[in-house]
C-alpha positions as CSV (number, residue, x, y, z in Angstrom):
1,M,-109.6,-24.6,-6.2
2,K,-111.2,-21.2,-7.2
3,T,-110.7,-19.1,-10.3
4,Y,-111.1,-15.4,-10.6
5,L,-111.0,-13.0,-13.6
6,V,-108.4,-10.3,-12.8
7,G,-106.5,-7.4,-14.1
8,G,-107.2,-5.5,-17.3
9,A,-110.3,-7.4,-18.4
10,V,-112.1,-6.5,-15.1
11,R,-110.8,-2.9,-15.3
12,D,-111.8,-2.4,-18.9
13,E,-115.2,-4.0,-18.4
14,L,-115.9,-1.5,-15.6
15,L,-114.8,1.4,-17.8
16,G,-116.8,0.2,-20.8
17,I,-113.6,-0.3,-22.9
18,P,-113.6,-3.2,-25.3
19,F,-111.1,-6.0,-24.4
20,K,-110.0,-9.3,-25.8
21,D,-107.5,-10.9,-23.5
22,K,-108.7,-12.5,-20.2
23,D,-106.4,-13.4,-17.4
24,Y,-107.4,-15.5,-14.5
25,V,-105.8,-16.2,-11.1
26,V,-106.2,-19.6,-9.5
27,V,-106.4,-19.9,-5.7
28,G,-106.0,-23.1,-3.7
29,A,-104.3,-25.2,-6.4
30,S,-100.9,-26.6,-7.4
31,P,-99.4,-26.9,-10.9
32,E,-100.3,-30.6,-10.9
33,D,-103.9,-29.8,-10.3
34,L,-104.1,-27.7,-13.5
35,L,-101.9,-30.1,-15.6
36,S,-104.3,-32.9,-14.7
37,Q,-107.2,-30.9,-16.2
38,G,-105.4,-30.5,-19.5
39,F,-103.9,-27.0,-19.0
40,T,-100.6,-26.3,-20.8
41,Q,-97.8,-24.7,-18.7
42,V,-95.9,-21.8,-20.1
43,G,-93.5,-19.2,-18.6
44,D,-90.2,-19.6,-16.8
45,D,-90.4,-17.3,-13.8
46,F,-93.6,-18.7,-12.4
47,P,-96.3,-21.1,-13.6
48,V,-98.8,-19.7,-16.1
49,F,-101.2,-22.1,-17.7
50,L,-103.2,-21.9,-21.0
51,H,-106.8,-23.2,-20.8
52,P,-107.1,-26.3,-23.0
53,K,-110.0,-24.7,-25.0
54,T,-110.0,-20.9,-24.7
55,K,-106.2,-20.5,-24.4
56,D,-106.8,-17.9,-21.8
57,E,-104.0,-17.5,-19.2
58,Y,-104.4,-18.9,-15.7
59,A,-101.8,-18.1,-13.1
60,L,-101.5,-19.5,-9.7
61,A,-102.0,-17.0,-6.9
62,R,-98.5,-15.8,-5.8
63,T,-96.6,-13.4,-3.6
64,E,-93.5,-11.4,-4.5
65,R,-90.6,-10.3,-2.3
66,K,-87.9,-7.9,-3.3
67,S,-84.5,-9.6,-3.6
68,G,-82.4,-7.4,-5.8
69,H,-82.4,-4.4,-8.1
70,G,-84.6,-3.7,-11.1
71,Y,-87.8,-5.4,-12.2
72,T,-86.3,-8.9,-12.1
73,G,-85.0,-8.8,-8.5
74,F,-87.9,-10.7,-6.9
75,S,-88.4,-14.0,-5.2
76,V,-91.8,-15.5,-6.0
77,T,-93.9,-17.8,-3.9
78,F,-96.9,-19.7,-5.3
79,D,-98.7,-22.5,-3.5
80,A,-102.2,-23.5,-2.5
81,D,-102.0,-21.4,0.7
82,V,-101.6,-18.0,-1.1
83,T,-104.9,-16.1,-0.8
84,L,-106.6,-13.9,-3.5
85,E,-106.0,-10.8,-1.3
86,E,-102.3,-11.6,-1.1
87,D,-102.1,-12.0,-4.9
88,L,-104.0,-8.7,-5.5
89,L,-101.8,-6.9,-3.0
90,R,-98.7,-7.3,-5.2
91,R,-100.3,-5.5,-8.2
92,D,-99.4,-2.0,-9.2
93,L,-102.6,0.1,-9.2
94,T,-105.9,-0.3,-7.3
95,I,-107.8,-0.3,-10.6
96,N,-105.8,-3.4,-11.6
97,A,-106.3,-5.1,-8.3
98,I,-110.0,-6.0,-8.7
99,A,-111.1,-9.6,-9.2
100,K,-114.4,-11.0,-10.5
101,T,-116.0,-14.3,-9.5
102,D,-117.7,-16.8,-11.8
103,D,-121.1,-15.5,-10.7
104,G,-120.2,-11.9,-11.5
105,Q,-119.3,-10.6,-8.0
106,F,-116.4,-8.2,-7.6
107,V,-113.7,-8.7,-5.0
108,D,-112.1,-5.3,-4.2
109,P,-110.0,-5.4,-1.1
110,Y,-107.9,-2.2,-2.0
111,G,-110.5,0.3,-3.2
112,G,-110.2,-0.1,-7.0
113,L,-113.9,0.4,-7.6
114,A,-113.8,3.7,-5.8
115,D,-110.7,4.8,-7.7
116,I,-112.5,3.9,-11.0
117,Q,-115.4,6.1,-9.9
118,N,-113.0,8.9,-8.8
119,K,-110.8,8.5,-12.0
120,T,-107.7,8.0,-9.9
121,L,-104.5,6.1,-10.6
122,R,-103.3,5.0,-7.1
123,H,-100.7,2.5,-6.0
124,V,-102.0,-0.5,-4.1
125,S,-99.3,-0.7,-1.4
126,P,-95.8,0.6,-0.5
127,A,-94.5,-2.4,-2.3
128,F,-95.1,-0.5,-5.5
129,C,-91.7,1.1,-5.1
130,E,-90.0,-2.3,-5.4
131,D,-90.4,-2.4,-9.2
132,P,-89.1,0.6,-11.1
133,L,-91.0,-0.4,-14.3
134,R,-94.2,0.6,-12.5
135,V,-93.3,4.2,-12.9
136,L,-93.5,3.8,-16.7
137,R,-96.6,1.7,-16.4
138,V,-98.4,4.4,-14.4
139,A,-97.4,6.9,-17.0
140,R,-98.7,4.6,-19.7
141,F,-102.1,4.2,-18.0
142,A,-102.3,8.0,-17.6
143,A,-101.9,8.3,-21.4
144,R,-104.3,5.4,-22.1
145,L,-107.0,6.7,-19.7
146,Y,-106.5,10.4,-20.1
147,N,-109.6,10.9,-22.2
148,H,-111.6,9.1,-19.5
149,G,-110.5,11.7,-17.0
150,F,-107.9,9.7,-15.0
151,Q,-105.1,11.5,-13.1
152,V,-102.3,10.1,-11.0
153,A,-102.9,10.4,-7.2
154,D,-100.7,12.9,-5.4
155,E,-99.3,10.2,-3.1
156,T,-98.5,7.9,-6.0
157,M,-96.7,10.8,-7.8
158,L,-94.7,11.5,-4.7
159,L,-93.8,7.8,-4.4
160,M,-92.7,7.8,-8.0
161,E,-90.5,10.9,-7.4
162,N,-88.9,9.1,-4.5
163,M,-88.2,6.1,-6.7
164,V,-86.5,8.3,-9.2
165,S,-84.4,10.0,-6.5
166,S,-83.3,6.6,-5.1
167,G,-81.7,5.7,-8.5
168,E,-83.9,2.6,-8.9
169,L,-84.9,3.5,-12.4
170,E,-81.2,3.3,-13.5
171,H,-81.5,-0.5,-13.2
172,L,-84.2,-0.8,-15.9
173,V,-83.0,-2.6,-19.1
174,A,-83.4,-1.0,-22.5
175,E,-85.8,-3.7,-23.8
176,R,-88.4,-3.2,-21.1
177,V,-88.2,0.6,-21.4
178,W,-88.8,0.3,-25.2
179,Q,-91.7,-2.1,-24.5
180,E,-93.5,0.5,-22.3
181,L,-92.5,3.4,-24.5
182,S,-93.8,1.7,-27.7
183,R,-97.1,0.9,-26.0
184,A,-97.5,4.4,-24.7
185,L,-97.0,5.9,-28.1
186,Q,-100.0,4.0,-29.3
187,A,-102.1,5.1,-26.3
188,E,-105.0,7.6,-26.8
189,V,-103.0,10.6,-25.6
190,P,-99.3,9.7,-25.8
191,S,-98.1,13.1,-24.7
192,E,-99.5,12.4,-21.2
193,F,-97.0,9.5,-20.8
194,F,-94.1,11.9,-21.2
195,N,-95.8,14.6,-19.1
196,V,-96.1,12.2,-16.2
197,L,-92.6,11.0,-16.5
198,K,-91.3,14.6,-16.6
199,R,-93.3,15.6,-13.5
200,C,-91.8,12.8,-11.5
201,G,-88.3,13.3,-12.9
202,A,-88.2,9.9,-14.7
203,L,-87.9,11.3,-18.2
204,K,-84.4,12.7,-17.5
205,V,-83.3,9.2,-16.5
206,I,-84.9,7.1,-19.3
207,F,-84.7,9.5,-22.2
208,P,-82.6,12.6,-21.3
209,E,-82.3,13.6,-25.0
210,L,-86.0,14.2,-25.1
211,D,-86.1,15.8,-21.6
212,R,-83.5,18.2,-22.8
213,L,-85.9,19.7,-25.4
214,F,-88.1,21.3,-22.7
215,G,-87.1,24.9,-22.2
216,I,-85.2,25.1,-25.5
217,P,-86.7,28.1,-27.5
218,Q,-87.6,28.2,-31.2
219,T,-88.3,31.2,-33.4
220,M,-91.7,32.5,-32.5
221,R,-92.5,33.3,-36.1
222,W,-92.5,29.6,-37.0
223,H,-93.3,28.2,-33.5
224,P,-95.8,30.3,-31.5
225,E,-95.5,27.7,-28.7
226,V,-91.8,28.5,-28.6
227,D,-90.8,25.5,-26.4
228,T,-89.3,22.6,-28.4
229,G,-90.5,20.0,-25.9
230,I,-94.1,21.3,-26.0
231,H,-94.0,21.3,-29.8
232,T,-92.8,17.7,-29.9
233,L,-95.6,16.5,-27.7
234,K,-98.2,18.5,-29.6
235,A,-97.0,17.0,-32.8
236,L,-97.1,13.5,-31.3
237,D,-100.7,13.9,-30.3
238,I,-101.5,15.2,-33.8
239,C,-99.8,12.1,-35.3
240,R,-101.7,9.8,-33.0
241,S,-104.9,11.4,-34.2
242,M,-104.0,10.2,-37.7
243,T,-102.5,6.8,-37.0
244,Q,-101.7,4.1,-34.5
245,Q,-98.7,2.8,-36.4
246,L,-95.7,2.7,-34.1
247,E,-93.0,3.8,-36.6
248,P,-94.5,7.3,-37.6
249,L,-95.4,7.9,-33.9
250,F,-91.8,7.2,-32.8
251,A,-90.4,9.3,-35.7
252,T,-92.6,12.2,-34.6
253,L,-91.2,11.9,-31.1
254,C,-87.6,12.0,-32.3
255,H,-87.9,14.4,-35.3
256,D,-86.4,17.5,-33.4
257,L,-83.9,15.8,-31.1
258,G,-81.2,17.7,-32.9
259,K,-82.5,21.0,-31.4
260,G,-81.3,19.7,-28.1
261,L,-77.7,20.0,-29.4
262,T,-78.0,23.7,-30.6
263,Q,-75.5,26.0,-28.9
264,D,-77.0,28.6,-26.6
265,A,-75.3,31.4,-28.5
266,V,-77.4,30.9,-31.7
267,L,-80.8,30.2,-30.1
268,P,-83.6,30.4,-31.0
269,S,-82.2,29.5,-34.5
270,H,-81.6,25.8,-35.1
271,H,-79.7,25.7,-38.4
272,G,-78.4,22.2,-39.1
273,H,-80.6,20.5,-36.5
274,E,-81.8,18.0,-39.1
275,G,-78.4,16.3,-39.7
276,S,-77.3,16.5,-36.1
277,G,-80.6,15.0,-35.0
278,A,-80.4,12.2,-37.5
279,N,-76.9,11.3,-36.5
280,L,-77.9,11.4,-32.8
281,I,-80.8,8.9,-33.5
282,K,-78.3,6.5,-35.0
283,K,-76.2,6.6,-31.9
284,L,-79.1,6.4,-29.5
285,A,-80.6,3.4,-31.3
286,K,-77.6,1.3,-30.3
287,H,-77.7,2.5,-26.7
288,Y,-81.4,2.2,-26.2
289,K,-81.8,-0.9,-28.5
290,W,-84.5,0.6,-30.6
291,P,-85.9,-1.7,-33.4
292,T,-84.4,-1.2,-36.8
293,K,-87.6,-0.4,-38.6
294,A,-88.6,2.4,-36.2
295,T,-85.0,3.8,-36.1
296,V,-84.7,4.0,-39.9
297,L,-87.9,6.0,-40.3
298,A,-87.0,8.3,-37.4
299,E,-83.5,9.0,-38.7
300,R,-84.8,9.8,-42.2
301,V,-87.6,12.0,-40.9
302,A,-85.1,13.9,-38.7
303,R,-82.8,14.4,-41.6
304,Y,-85.4,15.4,-44.3
305,H,-88.5,16.8,-42.7
306,T,-87.7,20.4,-43.6
307,H,-87.4,19.2,-47.2
308,S,-91.1,18.3,-47.1
309,H,-92.0,21.7,-45.6
310,N,-90.1,23.5,-48.4
311,I,-91.1,21.1,-51.2
312,K,-92.6,23.9,-53.3
313,N,-89.2,25.5,-53.5
314,L,-87.1,22.4,-54.2
315,K,-85.7,21.5,-57.6
316,P,-87.3,18.5,-59.3
317,T,-84.0,16.7,-59.2
318,T,-83.8,17.4,-55.4
319,I,-87.3,15.9,-54.9
320,V,-86.3,12.8,-56.8
321,K,-83.2,12.5,-54.6
322,L,-85.4,13.0,-51.5
323,I,-87.7,10.1,-52.6
324,K,-84.7,7.9,-53.2
325,S,-83.1,8.8,-49.8
326,L,-86.4,7.9,-48.1
327,G,-86.4,4.5,-49.8
328,G,-89.7,5.3,-51.4
329,F,-89.2,3.7,-54.7
330,S,-88.6,0.3,-53.1
331,Q,-90.9,0.8,-50.1
332,P,-93.8,3.1,-51.1
333,E,-95.3,3.0,-47.5
334,L,-92.3,5.0,-46.3
335,I,-93.6,8.0,-48.3
336,D,-97.0,7.9,-46.6
337,Q,-95.3,7.5,-43.2
338,F,-92.8,10.3,-43.8
339,S,-95.6,12.7,-45.1
340,M,-97.7,11.9,-42.1
341,V,-94.9,12.8,-39.6
342,C,-94.2,16.0,-41.5
343,E,-97.9,17.0,-41.3
344,A,-97.8,16.3,-37.6
345,D,-94.7,18.5,-37.3
346,F,-96.5,21.3,-39.2
347,R,-99.8,21.1,-37.3
348,G,-98.1,20.5,-33.9
349,R,-97.8,24.2,-33.4
350,S,-100.0,26.7,-31.5
351,G,-102.7,28.0,-33.9
352,F,-101.8,25.5,-36.7
353,E,-103.6,22.4,-35.3
354,Q,-106.4,22.6,-37.9
355,H,-104.4,23.9,-40.9
356,T,-104.1,21.9,-44.1
357,Y,-100.7,20.6,-44.9
358,T,-100.6,21.0,-48.7
359,Q,-97.0,19.8,-49.0
360,K,-98.2,16.3,-48.1
361,E,-100.3,15.9,-51.3
362,I,-97.6,17.5,-53.4
363,L,-94.9,15.0,-52.3
364,K,-97.3,12.1,-52.8
365,Q,-98.1,13.3,-56.3
366,C,-94.4,13.8,-57.1
367,F,-93.8,10.3,-55.9
368,Q,-96.6,9.0,-58.0
369,V,-95.5,10.5,-61.3
370,A,-91.9,9.6,-60.7
371,S,-92.8,6.0,-59.9
372,E,-94.5,5.7,-63.3
373,V,-91.0,5.7,-64.9
374,T,-89.4,2.3,-65.1
375,A,-85.9,1.2,-66.0
376,Q,-87.0,-1.2,-68.6
377,R,-87.6,1.5,-71.3
378,F,-83.9,2.5,-70.9
379,V,-82.7,-1.1,-71.0
380,D,-84.7,-1.5,-74.3
381,K,-82.8,1.5,-75.6
382,G,-79.5,-0.3,-75.0
383,L,-78.4,1.6,-72.0
384,K,-76.3,-0.3,-69.4
385,G,-75.1,0.1,-65.8
386,K,-74.8,3.5,-64.4
387,A,-76.3,5.1,-67.5
388,I,-79.7,3.4,-66.8
389,G,-79.9,5.0,-63.4
390,E,-78.9,8.4,-64.6
391,A,-81.5,8.3,-67.4
392,L,-84.1,7.0,-65.0
393,D,-83.5,9.9,-62.6
394,L,-83.6,12.5,-65.4
395,E,-86.9,11.2,-66.7
396,R,-88.3,11.1,-63.2
397,A,-87.2,14.7,-62.6
398,S,-88.8,15.7,-65.9
399,R,-92.1,14.2,-64.8
400,V,-92.0,15.9,-61.4
401,K,-91.2,19.2,-63.1
402,A,-94.3,18.8,-65.4
403,Y,-96.5,18.1,-62.4
404,L,-95.1,21.0,-60.3
405,N,-96.0,23.4,-63.2
406,T,-99.6,22.5,-62.7
407,V,-99.7,23.2,-58.9
C-alpha cells in the first residue's frame, strides 16, 4: 500500500498559495486494509476514509467510466489493481493531476508541472468531456488563478465549446451549478468565471438571464462603458475587492437583471428596471434553487439600489421606509451589505472605479440616528398598537431630517 498527496494541496504548494485541506490517494489497498488501521469510512459513491488522527481524506485509487448523462452518470472501479497513473488520468486539469510522494518527489504523468510553469489550464484527457460540471470548474479556476496569469488552453476551450453544443450542460442540476457559482463569486477575480463561460457558450445555458445583459446599452452619461453585462462584471470585481461575503457578491451580480427585460423601443433608458429585476429574482430563485439568504438581499438590492444613489434627494420619511424595507432595524448587517453593493454599482463604471461613494456614509448615518429611537418611550406615553409604530416612524424621520440638514 502506497499513499500520495494529490490535488489542490500539491497544486497550491507549487503555486505558493496557502492551503489547509490535504487529500491523499491510496494505491494497492482495499477498504478492509484502511479500516484495520483505524480509518473511518465516509461517502456513498466510493470509499473515502478519514485518517484516525489528522482527519485528512484518503481515497482509494479509482477509475471512472461514463454510464449516463450529467455529472452523476459514472460507474466507478476501485481496487488494489488501479494504478496511480490511472487515478490521475480521470482528473479534470493537468495542474490537478500531480501527486507527491512521502519523500517529496512529484509524480507528474500528464504535464501538470509544465502547465503550472506556463500558466495554462489544460484538460488531462478527452474523458474531460464526460462530466459537464468540469466546464464550470475550469471557469472557476480561471477566476481563482487569474491574478497568477493563468489562461484556459485553446484546445480545452474548444472542448468546452463542443460540450456546450452537445447539450450535455443541460443535464446539470441546480444545486451543483450553485455550488460552483457561489465558489466562483468568492474567487480572486470573479468576473473571469463569467467571461470564460460566455466565451464557450455555457453562460447562455446555465444563466441566460445574465447572458442576456451583454450587448444591452445603457445611457452613456451614467454608464460610459455602455454595455450592461460589462458594467455588471466590473461592479462584481469592485465588490470582491471590498468583501468575500457571498450574499453581497451575489446581489451585485443580480442587481441589474431587470435591464434584460427592457423593451428595445425605449433603450438605452431602463425606467422601472428595479422592480422588474426584483420580481425576476424571486422567480429565478425557485427555478435555480438559490439559498434564501442570498436571494433576499439580491431582491432588495435590485429593488432599492437607485434609492441609495439618490439618497440626498429623498424625503426623510422615504429613507425610513427604505431602511424598514431592507430589514435594517432587525438585521443591521443588511444595511452594510446593501450599501456595499450600491457602492460597487456606482464604482463599477468606466472612469468611476476610484471615486468615493458618499451616499454610503449618508445612509449608514441615517440608519444610525433612526436606530436610536426605540418604541419604549411611546409605550411609556400610553400609546398602543398601530399608534406606536406611527409615532416611532415620525420620530425616526425627524432624526433623519436633522442629520441631513448637517450634510
